[in-house]
C-alpha positions, 0 to 999 in steps of 0.5 A: 937523385941520379940523372938516369932516373929522370923520365925521358918524357920530362927531358924531351919536354925540356929540349922542346922548350929550349928549341922553341925559345931559341926559335923565338929568339932567332925570329925576334932578331930577324924581325929587328934586323928587317926593321933596322934595314927597312927604317932608313929606306922608309925615311929616304923615301919620305924625304924624297917625296918631300923634295919632289913635292917642293920641286913641283910646287916651285915649278907651279909657282914659276908657271903661275908667275909666267902666266901672270907676267904674260897677262900683265904684258897683254894688258899693258899693250892693250892699254897702250894701243887704246891710248894711241887710238884715242890720241889719234882719234882726237887728233883726227877730230881736231884736224877735221874741225879745221877743214875749210869745208867743214868750217863753212858748214858750221858757219852756215848752220850758225846763220841758220840758228841766227834766223838769217834769210834764205837769200843770205844763206844762199849767198854765203854758200855760193861765195864760200863754196867758190873760195873753197874750190879755188883754195883746194884746186888752185892752191892745194889748201884744205886746212884753214890754218894754211890760208894766208893773205896772199891766198885771198888776194889770189882768189880775188885776182882769179875771179877777175880773170875767170868768167862766171858760170854764165860766161860773163866776166864778174864786175868789181861790184860782184867781187866786192860782195864776194869779198864781204862774205869771205871777210865775215867768215874769217871774222867769225872764225876769230870770234870762235877762236878757231884761228888766232890771227885773221889773214883778211886783216892784211888783204887789200879789199877791192873797191866797187870803183875797180881802180882803188882799193882800201885796206880791210878793217877788223869788224868789231 
């Protein structure tokens, strides 16, 4: 069969099919090339996203740790302040309980609880009030622990040399009654274990006669 005898229409169709096949082949190659070129970029973007997320997570963890540490520090400081405040309050309360004026009040209340007479209460209030004023104003003594035997003896001497409120000098009998009240007060402090040693035990107790003195003895 001679080539020249093939119809032109058939040859035209064949050329068109070849060209279509070539275009498809070229398009497929281009698509593959694009896919190959885009593949590493996508993987790179995905890897970069993971790194960014990891960094953000680490930063959040760091901030959370800092906030937690700050709160912990605040709680420790608050606990320390609270402990110091309690200790200071306790020390202040203990010191307050050793103030002579407060102890005298407690002593009077104890007598009231024991149903002492009004005259006895007034007597102790008067005598112990004078003793407290002497300790505070003349000797600058406020705490019971600071009272020594010499301070009590100085109070006796002060009462002899200083006129009473009505202007008369106190008699030795009056001073002795004052001394009995003070002695009972200090014995009461020992019984309550407010003080361990009684300074009154080393005080020369004034005798009613005024010329002789006797050593005071612990009242059992």
